[in-house]
N, C-alpha and C positions, 0 to 999 in steps of 0.2 A: 412512614407509611406503615399501614396495621391490615392489610387486606392480606387474606391467603392465599398461599402459591398459585392454586388451583381457580382462584378468582382475579388473579392479578391479570391486567393489560398486557404484561409481557409475555403472557404465553397466548394473546390472542393475535389472529391473522392480520397481518398489515400490506398495503398496497406499495408497489414501486413502480409506477405507471399503469401500466396493464398487466403488471405481475402482480400475485399474492402469493405474498410469502408464509408460512404457516405460524408463525411468532417473529418476534421482535430483535431475536439475536442473531447478530451476524458474525462470523468468525470475520476478523480483520485481517486485512493482507500481510502476512508477515512471510518474509523468504524465507522458503523452506531447505532449501539446500539438496535438493532430491531429483536434480536432473543431470546426472553426469552426461557430458559430452553435448549439454544443451536438448536431451531427449527427457521427456517426462517418464518416469521409471514407475515400477510398481510398488515402491514405498509410497510415491505422491499419491497414488490412486488409494492405498489403503488410508493415507494422512486424511484425505479428504472424506473416505467412506465413512471412517469411524466418527469423524467430527460430526457429520449429516446422520448417524445412526445414534451419535450422543445427544440428539434434538436439537440442532441449531437452526433457526430460519434458511439461512443462507449461508455458505461457505464461500472463500473467496481464495481463488490460486494466486500466488503471487512468484514472482516479476515476471511477466511477458515483456521482453524487448519487441519492438514494433520493425528492428531490421538489426541485422550484425552489428552495426555501428553503433546501435543503443545499449548495448550492454555494458553492465560496469565492470564484468571480467567475463573470462570464456567460458564459464561453464552455466552461463545464465540462459533460461531457454529463450528461443525466437520463433514468432509465428512465422509458419511455411508449413507446404504442404506436408512434410514429412513428420510432423508432430500431430495434425489433425488427427489422424485414427486413434493415437495415443490418447489425445486428450476427449476424445468422444467414450473411451472406454473409463475414463475418469467421471465425465458428466453422467453417463447412464450408472455408473456406480451411485453416484450421489443422489440420483434422481429416484433409484430403486429403493434409498432409504429414505422419501419422502423430503427432501429438502432440495433447495435451487442451488444453484452454483454461479458465480461471479468470475469473469476473469480481469486481473488487473493488466493494464496495458502502458508501457511506461517506455520514455528514452532516457537515457542517464546525461545526456548533455556532455558538459567539459567534464563531469565528474566521472572518468573511469581510469582504470587501471589494464585496460584489457589491450593486450601486446597486439592483436592481431588486427588492430586499428591500421587503416591506410596511412601510410609516411608518419606512424607513432604519433597521430595527433587527435585530440579528441574536438568536437563538435561544440559552441557555443555563443550565445549572443553576441560576444565581444571576446576579443583576445585578451588571454590571461594566462598566467599560472595556473598547472592543474597540480596542487598539492598533494592531491590523492595518488596520482599517477607518477609522482617523481622517480620513487624507488623502483618503478616498472619501465622507465626509460619514455615517459609520455608527460612530458613537461610541460608542453604547451598547449593550451587549446585555441583554435584557427576561429576567428568571425564567420558564423553562416552568412553564404551569400543567399541570394533571393532565390537560386535554384537550388541550393541546400533548404531552404524554408518549403518550397514547394514540394520537394520530394517527401520530406519529413511527413508532410501533411497527408499527402496520398498514402504513406506508407501505415500514420496511423489508420486510414480508413481501409486498407487490406488487412489489417491484422482484425480490425472489429471485423470484417466480414469472415475470416478465418474464424474468429470466434463463434460467431452465428454456424458457421458448419460443424463447428466441434461441437454444438448442443448446449452450449453455455447460456444461460439464462438472461443475462447483464453483462457487463462489461463496466469497468471502473478504469477510468483515465486518470493518470497518476499525475496530478498538478501539484505536490507536495515533496517537503523535503529536501530540495534543491536539485531536484532533477530537471531535465531539459525545459518543461513548460512552466515550473515554478521559477528557473533561471531568468526566463524571460519577464515574468512578472514583477522580479525584484529589483528595485534600482540599485540594489548593491553590486549585482553581477551582467544586468543590463545597461552598459554605457552608450547604445546606438543614439545616432542624433536623426535618424530615419524614420521611416513609418512604421518601424518596428519597436521603438524606444521613445524615451521623454514620458511625456503624461502615461498615466493610466490606460486611458484607451488605447495608446498605441501598444504598451506594452502588455495588454490583453488580445492582442491582436492575432497572435500567434495560437493560444490556447483557445479562442472562441473560432478560430479559422477549424483547428481540428475538431472541436465540439460539432461544428457544421459537417464536415466531411464525414465525421461519424454517424451523426444523425440520416446520412443520404444514403448511406450502404447497408444499414441495418434495418429489419421489419420496423413497421409501423407500431409504436408503442414499446419498442426495447429498450428496458431502461439502461442509463447509463450515471453512473456514481461516479463523484471526483471528491478527491484530495485536496484540501486549499488551504491555506495560511490563514489565521485568523485576520481576513480582511474585509469589510462591510462592504466596501466597493466592489472586491473581487466578485462575492459572493450575490450581491446584487444583479450583475452583469451576467453571471452563468445563469442566474433565474429568467433574465430577460431571454437568454440563448435558448431555452427551452431544456435546459438539463432536469433530469427527473430526481434527481437526490444528492447532498450534499455529505460526504465523511469529512468529519471537522477532526484536522490533525495538525501537527506543528511542529518546529525545528528544522533546521536546515542541515543535511549530513555531512556535508564535508566542512562545517564549521562548527556544529553543535550535534553530534552525532549520538550522545545518549540525553538527548533533551526528550525525545519520545518514549527511551526506556530508563524511566526513574529509577532510582536505585542503585547499588552498588556496581562498579564498572568490574567486570571480570576479567582483567588484563592478564593475570596469569593463564587462564584458559586460553585467550585469544592469542598469546603468544604461543601458547602448545600447537594450535590448528594452523598457524600462518605459514603456507609453504614457501615463501618469499624469504631468503635469508634476509636480505637488505632490510625489507618491510619488518620482520621479525626481531632484525637488530634494534630500528627504529622505534619499533613498539617499546621494547625494554628499556630503552634510554629516555624516550621523550614520551611515552604515553600518557604515564601521570600528570603531564604537563600540558598536553595537547589536548586529550579527552576530558573533558570535565565531567565531574559526578554533579547529578540534580536530584535530590531528596525525592523520597518516593511519598506520594501522599494519595488517600483515595480521590478518584475522580479527580484529577487534576488539570482536566480541560474545561470543567465545569465552568468556570468564571467567565473565561473567554468567550465559551462557546453560547454563553447565554447575551451575548452582545448579535452573535449572526443570527439565534432565534428572533431577536425583537426587530431584525432589519427585513427578514425574509418570511415567505409563506409556504415556500417549498419543504419537502420533507428533509430533514436532519437528522444524520446518525451521528450520536455521541461516541467517541471513545476515551480512552486513558484512564489508568488506573481503576477499572470496574472490576470487582471482584466478587460483590455479593449479591442476593436476591433485595437488599435494602439499596444498593447501589442503582440495580435497574429500575426499581420503585421510584427511586428519586428523580431520575431520567426520564422517565414518563411523566410524573408529576410536573416537571419541568418545561413538557411541553415537547419534548424530541419523541421523534418517532420511532427511531431504532437505536438499538446498541450494538456497538462492535466491541469484541472482545478478544484478547490477542494472547499474552501468556496465559491467563487463567483458563483458557480452553487448552493452550499446549498440554497444561500440568493436569486437568480434567476434561477429556473431549466428551464424556457423557455429561457435563455439568447440568446442561440444560434441562435434560430428561430427568435428575435427580433432585433438582429444584422444582421442578413441575408435579413430581411427585411428593413432596414433603422431605425428601430423604437429606436434603443438605441445603446449606443456606448461603455458603462460600467457596470460594475455591480455596483450595490447599498452596496455591501459588505464594511464594515470598518474594516474590520480585528480585529475585538473586542475579537476575539477568544473564546466567550461565549457558540459557537455553540461546543466546545469540552467539556465544562460541561455537556451540553443537552443530550450529548451520552449516558450518564449515569443517566440520570432522565427518558425520556419516549423515548428517540430515538432521532438521529440529526436534527436539525431543526436550521431556522434562527429566533434569538430574536427580529429581525425588524418587526417580523410580531404580537410581541405582541402589 
């Protein structure tokens, strides 16, 4: 790609439904670890304000559970009346810098080590062992009932309404990485034989019901983005359901935790920040065997994402190993409408502005993944600043 930075399509406005975003770069939803007690902190506000001031078109706040039972662990934010004023401070700060802001809404399903769960049991499509929660005394997930499913659909709707009240421009529904909605999509975790399991249409029933409920409570034209596995059938069904855009991601956190974080495993740092001694011991003894390493290559999801691009006409957001202006240009040339960046923007919050001014062509991020451990220390940050 040979166009200059100022002429690049990357820096032209793009549309997500009725929302116009000032450029094609989105800060990906990466858990910040900045909600002590489940409440948005001043650090969370500063983090997203700095990203907006640094030039992104839209930043994404992650991860907001739709209910207390939807938390992976206790410190995660839950959408409720008490958090709306703090989130409004955040959205106002981002808007003052000229960027849009999205809120990622999710439910962890069985993938939980939240010791505050009723009966110390998580919820999932089917009864199963909860490997992630074994050391926290949450060894099993129970099969969700019809009442459970009706409740979680309403919880997504109520959380989306809360996002509107807090001033968010978009919501991103978490359909990826082995959380509840993708647990229903996957035949590996959904073993049901009723109307919620079996064929793909049945396994898509809950995600599509959530999309429909969210659409019913947010204003007309309010965008909703979704992270999905690389499934053409899933993408096509979501397009028919009226989803505004898809953020294309991959990996199943409970099985392949570093599939999304290509590069070294920061096991030493993960052990240091782990608060539970049984979890710390398990990481020390078995971490190198259980947590598989995946080599880093730039634009590592591009090949799979091309199949989705060929199958649907809706806007698509490409992520995964995007570090440079050349990467951004390739994404535009390949027909993707937006690009999401995670670690690169953690390392360089002002990267977009510096690229646009011709002062930088790539992030300093070396994909060391130590920022993953920092989320559980004092909040996400780049260790290259040390």
